Backbone as CSV, one residue per row, in Angstrom:
resi,resn,N_x,N_y,N_z,CA_x,CA_y,CA_z,C_x,C_y,C_z
1,MET,-1.171,-13.948,7.675,-1.773,-12.647,7.863,-3.012,-12.785,8.716
2,SER,-3.206,-11.816,9.567,-4.404,-11.817,10.392,-5.590,-11.347,9.568
3,GLY,-6.785,-11.505,10.126,-8.001,-11.103,9.429,-8.116,-9.594,9.315
4,PRO,-9.271,-9.102,8.829,-9.459,-7.658,8.662,-9.126,-6.920,9.946
5,ARG,-8.468,-5.801,9.790,-7.987,-5.053,10.961,-8.371,-3.587,10.850
6,ASN,-8.947,-3.088,11.893,-9.187,-1.674,12.093,-9.842,-1.006,10.883
7,SER,-11.127,-1.245,10.724,-11.840,-0.708,9.564,-11.814,0.818,9.528
8,ARG,-11.689,1.463,10.687,-11.594,2.927,10.694,-10.344,3.377,9.939
9,GLN,-9.212,2.710,10.169,-7.990,3.053,9.440,-8.132,2.733,7.955
10,ALA,-8.798,1.652,7.630,-9.015,1.309,6.219,-9.825,2.406,5.534
11,ARG,-10.882,2.870,6.191,-11.702,3.946,5.608,-10.891,5.234,5.461
12,GLN,-10.081,5.560,6.497,-9.241,6.758,6.403,-8.276,6.653,5.230
13,LEU,-7.665,5.493,5.077,-6.699,5.309,3.999,-7.375,5.443,2.634
14,VAL,-8.535,4.834,2.469,-9.244,4.932,1.188,-9.630,6.377,0.898
15,ARG,-10.088,7.098,1.918,-10.414,8.522,1.711,-9.186,9.316,1.250
16,ARG,-8.046,9.062,1.898,-6.816,9.765,1.510,-6.388,9.382,0.096
17,LEU,-6.509,8.116,-0.260,-6.146,7.683,-1.611,-7.042,8.344,-2.647
18,GLU,-8.337,8.440,-2.335,-9.259,9.100,-3.252,-8.942,10.582,-3.374
19,ARG,-8.696,11.233,-2.249,-8.443,12.675,-2.237,-7.071,13.044,-2.799
20,ASP,-6.026,12.392,-2.300,-4.667,12.793,-2.626,-4.108,12.147,-3.890
21,CYS,-4.601,10.958,-4.228,-4.026,10.217,-5.354,-5.021,9.985,-6.477
22,ASP,-6.245,10.496,-6.337,-7.287,10.330,-7.340,-7.486,8.846,-7.679
23,LEU,-7.469,8.003,-6.649,-7.626,6.564,-6.825,-9.021,6.169,-6.348
24,ASP,-9.829,5.629,-7.248,-11.174,5.175,-6.888,-11.095,3.765,-6.342
25,TRP,-11.557,3.565,-5.112,-11.549,2.252,-4.487,-12.853,1.534,-4.828
26,PRO,-12.804,0.313,-5.359,-14.038,-0.412,-5.712,-14.970,-0.562,-4.513
27,GLY,-16.187,-0.082,-4.645,-17.160,-0.186,-3.565,-17.060,0.899,-2.514
28,GLY,-16.109,1.807,-2.646,-15.983,2.920,-1.719,-15.355,2.551,-0.389
29,VAL,-15.434,3.473,0.539,-14.722,3.329,1.817,-15.210,2.161,2.658
30,ASP,-16.461,1.759,2.490,-16.997,0.665,3.303,-16.603,-0.710,2.772
31,ASN,-15.914,-0.762,1.650,-15.510,-2.033,1.051,-14.005,-2.252,1.181
32,ALA,-13.430,-1.763,2.265,-11.983,-1.863,2.452,-11.663,-2.513,3.791
33,ALA,-10.638,-3.354,3.767,-10.187,-4.002,5.002,-8.671,-4.056,5.015
34,LEU,-8.097,-3.839,6.186,-6.652,-3.944,6.358,-6.306,-5.328,6.902
35,PHE,-5.304,-5.946,6.306,-4.752,-7.193,6.793,-3.318,-6.905,7.225
36,HIS,-2.951,-7.406,8.377,-1.645,-7.086,8.929,-0.806,-8.346,9.020
37,ASP,0.404,-8.319,8.460,1.355,-9.424,8.549,2.441,-9.008,9.531
38,ARG,2.303,-9.451,10.766,3.238,-9.038,11.813,4.647,-9.555,11.564
39,SER,4.763,-10.743,10.979,6.099,-11.317,10.766,6.906,-10.509,9.762
40,ALA,6.243,-9.903,8.793,6.932,-9.106,7.783,6.829,-7.605,8.053
41,SER,6.125,-7.224,9.124,5.894,-5.810,9.446,5.316,-5.057,8.259
42,ARG,4.291,-5.645,7.651,3.623,-5.021,6.510,2.115,-5.183,6.660
43,TRP,1.383,-4.373,5.941,-0.065,-4.472,5.883,-0.489,-4.474,4.428
44,GLU,-1.709,-4.935,4.196,-2.305,-4.884,2.861,-3.733,-4.387,2.982
45,LEU,-4.134,-3.561,2.034,-5.500,-3.060,1.946,-6.198,-3.860,0.853
46,HIS,-7.294,-4.520,1.215,-8.039,-5.369,0.281,-9.486,-4.899,0.203
47,THR,-10.173,-5.321,-0.854,-11.616,-5.125,-0.928,-12.282,-6.244,-0.132
48,LEU,-13.411,-5.939,0.487,-14.167,-6.961,1.220,-15.024,-7.784,0.276
49,GLU,-15.597,-7.132,-0.721,-16.459,-7.807,-1.683,-16.102,-7.339,-3.078
50,GLY,-16.361,-8.185,-4.056,-16.106,-7.820,-5.441,-14.716,-8.198,-5.884
51,PRO,-14.154,-7.435,-6.822,-12.853,-7.796,-7.393,-11.759,-7.812,-6.330
52,SER,-10.803,-8.713,-6.494,-9.724,-8.816,-5.515,-8.637,-7.775,-5.730
53,LEU,-8.717,-7.037,-6.815,-7.740,-5.984,-7.088,-8.432,-4.642,-7.009
54,PRO,-7.809,-3.586,-6.610,-6.390,-3.518,-6.311,-6.082,-4.006,-4.903
55,VAL,-4.875,-4.409,-4.695,-4.337,-4.666,-3.358,-3.204,-3.662,-3.187
56,ILE,-3.254,-2.924,-2.126,-2.223,-1.928,-1.844,-1.512,-2.361,-0.577
57,SER,-0.189,-2.308,-0.595,0.570,-2.747,0.572,1.515,-1.648,1.029
58,GLY,2.029,-1.820,2.219,2.974,-0.854,2.752,3.539,-1.319,4.074
59,PRO,4.503,-0.567,4.570,5.121,-0.916,5.845,4.249,-0.487,7.018
60,THR,4.462,-1.114,8.141,3.748,-0.693,9.340,4.618,0.294,10.103
61,PRO,4.081,1.116,10.928,2.664,1.270,11.220,1.984,2.231,10.237
62,ILE,0.782,1.913,9.889,0.028,2.722,8.929,-0.305,4.095,9.504
63,THR,-0.377,4.214,10.827,-0.704,5.507,11.428,0.320,6.571,11.041
64,HIS,1.582,6.187,10.879,2.599,7.168,10.457,2.333,7.647,9.038
65,LEU,1.881,6.741,8.165,1.576,7.149,6.795,0.415,8.125,6.761
66,LEU,-0.611,7.825,7.557,-1.782,8.699,7.564,-1.476,10.045,8.198
67,ARG,-0.615,10.059,9.212,-0.300,11.305,9.912,0.706,12.160,9.131
68,ASP,1.800,11.537,8.679,2.909,12.291,8.093,2.814,12.464,6.584
69,GLY,2.169,11.552,5.923,2.066,11.615,4.472,2.751,10.432,3.828
70,PHE,2.350,10.142,2.608,2.872,8.977,1.908,3.015,9.244,0.428
71,VAL,3.747,8.362,-0.205,3.912,8.383,-1.653,3.349,7.068,-2.169
72,LEU,2.457,7.130,-3.140,1.897,5.942,-3.752,2.727,5.610,-4.980
73,ILE,3.188,4.364,-5.060,3.995,3.941,-6.207,3.322,2.749,-6.860
74,ARG,3.031,2.884,-8.142,2.502,1.761,-8.927,3.672,1.229,-9.747
75,TRP,4.138,0.030,-9.385,5.292,-0.581,-10.030,4.911,-1.145,-11.397
76,PRO,5.897,-1.393,-12.278,5.606,-1.936,-13.614,4.827,-3.257,-13.591
77,ASP,4.943,-4.052,-12.525,4.186,-5.305,-12.438,2.763,-5.082,-11.928
78,ASP,2.334,-3.815,-11.866,1.008,-3.381,-11.420,0.765,-3.540,-9.928
79,SER,1.793,-3.866,-9.149,1.621,-3.841,-7.701,1.652,-2.389,-7.250
80,ILE,0.959,-2.120,-6.163,0.856,-0.759,-5.641,1.338,-0.777,-4.203
81,GLU,2.248,0.140,-3.878,2.756,0.238,-2.514,2.729,1.690,-2.060
82,LEU,2.548,1.843,-0.758,2.640,3.163,-0.139,3.885,3.193,0.717
83,PHE,4.576,4.314,0.674,5.770,4.495,1.482,5.682,5.823,2.203
84,HIS,6.252,5.862,3.377,6.338,7.099,4.141,7.106,8.109,3.297
85,VAL,6.731,9.360,3.368,7.361,10.382,2.534,8.877,10.424,2.703
86,GLU,9.357,10.146,3.908,10.800,10.250,4.148,11.587,9.039,3.651
87,THR,10.915,7.923,3.374,11.634,6.723,2.926,11.403,6.400,1.459
88,ALA,10.553,7.145,0.790,10.209,6.820,-0.601,11.434,6.825,-1.509
89,GLU,12.317,7.795,-1.355,13.493,7.867,-2.218,14.382,6.633,-2.046
90,SER,14.606,6.220,-0.810,15.451,5.039,-0.588,14.771,3.780,-1.108
91,GLN,13.450,3.696,-1.013,12.726,2.537,-1.546,12.852,2.468,-3.064
92,LEU,12.727,3.607,-3.722,12.883,3.641,-5.178,14.296,3.245,-5.584
93,SER,15.283,3.749,-4.879,16.671,3.424,-5.163,16.924,1.933,-4.982
94,HIS,16.406,1.363,-3.903,16.578,-0.069,-3.631,15.930,-0.918,-4.724
95,ARG,14.722,-0.534,-5.127,14.009,-1.295,-6.171,14.759,-1.206,-7.502
96,LEU,15.336,-0.057,-7.814,16.105,0.113,-9.039,17.360,-0.763,-9.015
97,GLN,18.039,-0.809,-7.878,19.232,-1.672,-7.752,18.863,-3.137,-7.950
98,GLU,17.737,-3.569,-7.364,17.291,-4.946,-7.542,17.027,-5.253,-9.016
99,ALA,16.415,-4.313,-9.723,16.116,-4.503,-11.130,17.407,-4.568,-11.958
100,GLU,18.379,-3.746,-11.618,19.655,-3.761,-12.345,20.402,-5.078,-12.122
101,VAL,20.372,-5.579,-10.899,21.030,-6.871,-10.602,20.318,-8.000,-11.347
102,ALA,19.008,-7.965,-11.356,18.243,-9.002,-12.069,18.522,-8.951,-13.566
103,ALA,18.604,-7.734,-14.119,18.872,-7.585,-15.550,20.287,-8.057,-15.889
104,ALA,21.242,-7.800,-15.028,22.619,-8.220,-15.274,22.777,-9.737,-15.182
105,GLY,21.925,-10.370,-14.365,22.013,-11.814,-14.201,21.327,-12.597,-15.308
106,SER,20.535,-11.953,-16.140,19.841,-12.694,-17.203,20.492,-12.570,-18.540
Protein backbone atom coordinates (compact mmCIF):
# COMPACT_ATOMS: atom_id res chain seq x y z
CA MET A 1 0.00 0.00 0.00
CA SER A 2 1.16 3.48 -0.75
CA GLY A 3 1.44 6.15 1.93
CA PRO A 4 -1.29 8.63 2.90
CA ARG A 5 -3.18 9.79 -0.16
CA ASN A 6 -5.23 12.85 -0.89
CA SER A 7 -6.08 14.26 2.52
CA ARG A 8 -8.87 16.35 0.96
CA GLN A 9 -10.71 13.15 -0.01
CA ALA A 10 -10.06 11.70 3.44
CA ARG A 11 -11.62 14.78 5.07
CA GLN A 12 -14.59 14.64 2.67
CA LEU A 13 -15.14 10.98 3.45
CA VAL A 14 -14.98 11.52 7.22
CA ARG A 15 -17.46 14.41 6.94
CA ARG A 16 -19.86 12.21 4.95
CA LEU A 17 -19.48 9.35 7.44
CA GLU A 18 -20.23 11.71 10.31
CA ARG A 19 -23.20 13.29 8.54
CA ASP A 20 -24.76 10.33 6.76
CA CYS A 21 -23.80 7.40 9.00
CA ASP A 22 -23.51 9.09 12.42
CA LEU A 23 -19.96 7.70 12.70
CA ASP A 24 -17.56 9.67 14.89
CA TRP A 25 -14.01 9.53 13.52
CA PRO A 26 -11.32 9.57 16.27
CA GLY A 27 -9.61 12.96 16.19
CA GLY A 28 -12.00 14.40 13.60
CA VAL A 29 -11.46 15.15 9.94
CA ASP A 30 -7.82 16.18 10.33
CA ASN A 31 -6.87 12.76 11.73
CA ALA A 32 -7.72 10.77 8.61
CA ALA A 33 -5.55 9.44 5.81
CA LEU A 34 -6.33 7.36 2.74
CA PHE A 35 -4.04 4.50 1.78
CA HIS A 36 -4.42 3.11 -1.71
CA ASP A 37 -3.60 -0.48 -2.73
CA ARG A 38 -3.36 -0.33 -6.51
CA SER A 39 -2.80 -4.07 -6.91
CA ALA A 40 -6.11 -4.88 -5.22
CA SER A 41 -7.95 -1.75 -6.46
CA ARG A 42 -8.94 -0.89 -2.90
CA TRP A 43 -8.36 1.91 -0.43
CA GLU A 44 -8.36 2.12 3.35
CA LEU A 45 -9.15 5.05 5.62
CA HIS A 46 -6.91 5.12 8.70
CA THR A 47 -6.32 7.44 11.64
CA LEU A 48 -3.05 9.38 11.52
CA GLU A 49 -2.61 9.46 15.29
CA GLY A 50 -4.14 7.59 18.19
CA PRO A 51 -6.03 4.31 18.00
CA SER A 52 -5.54 2.23 14.87
CA LEU A 53 -9.26 1.46 14.69
CA PRO A 54 -11.55 1.99 12.97
CA VAL A 55 -10.17 1.12 9.56
CA ILE A 56 -12.69 1.52 6.78
CA SER A 57 -12.06 0.03 3.36
CA GLY A 58 -13.70 0.07 -0.02
CA PRO A 59 -13.23 -0.27 -3.74
CA THR A 60 -11.63 2.36 -5.89
CA PRO A 61 -12.23 4.96 -7.11
CA ILE A 62 -13.42 6.70 -3.97
CA THR A 63 -14.61 9.70 -6.00
CA HIS A 64 -17.55 7.60 -7.25
CA LEU A 65 -18.56 6.81 -3.67
CA LEU A 66 -18.43 10.45 -2.66
CA ARG A 67 -20.30 11.61 -5.76
CA ASP A 68 -22.95 8.90 -6.17
CA GLY A 69 -23.44 7.66 -2.63
CA PHE A 70 -22.42 4.65 -0.61
CA VAL A 71 -23.61 2.06 1.83
CA LEU A 72 -21.60 1.48 5.00
CA ILE A 73 -21.54 -2.14 6.14
CA ARG A 74 -20.17 -3.25 9.50
CA TRP A 75 -19.55 -6.99 9.19
CA PRO A 76 -19.85 -9.42 12.15
CA ASP A 77 -16.02 -9.52 12.42
CA ASP A 78 -16.18 -5.72 13.08
CA SER A 79 -14.60 -4.83 9.74
CA ILE A 80 -16.20 -1.85 8.05
CA GLU A 81 -16.54 -1.47 4.29
CA LEU A 82 -18.12 1.08 2.00
CA PHE A 83 -19.75 0.06 -1.24
CA HIS A 84 -21.18 2.05 -4.10
CA VAL A 85 -24.96 2.22 -3.79
CA GLU A 86 -25.44 0.23 -6.99
CA THR A 87 -23.16 -2.67 -5.97
CA ALA A 88 -24.08 -3.04 -2.29
CA GLU A 89 -26.73 -5.70 -2.91
CA SER A 90 -24.38 -7.89 -4.95
CA GLN A 91 -21.64 -7.47 -2.32
CA LEU A 92 -24.01 -8.59 0.43
CA SER A 93 -25.14 -11.56 -1.64
CA HIS A 94 -21.53 -12.56 -2.37
CA ARG A 95 -20.54 -12.31 1.30
CA LEU A 96 -23.56 -14.42 2.32
CA GLN A 97 -22.63 -17.12 -0.22
CA GLU A 98 -19.07 -17.18 1.12
CA ALA A 99 -20.39 -17.60 4.66
CA GLU A 100 -22.72 -20.43 3.61
CA VAL A 101 -19.87 -22.27 1.84
CA ALA A 102 -17.62 -21.84 4.88
CA ALA A 103 -20.37 -23.09 7.20
CA ALA A 104 -21.03 -26.13 4.99
CA GLY A 105 -17.33 -26.99 4.93
CA SER A 106 -16.94 -27.06 8.72
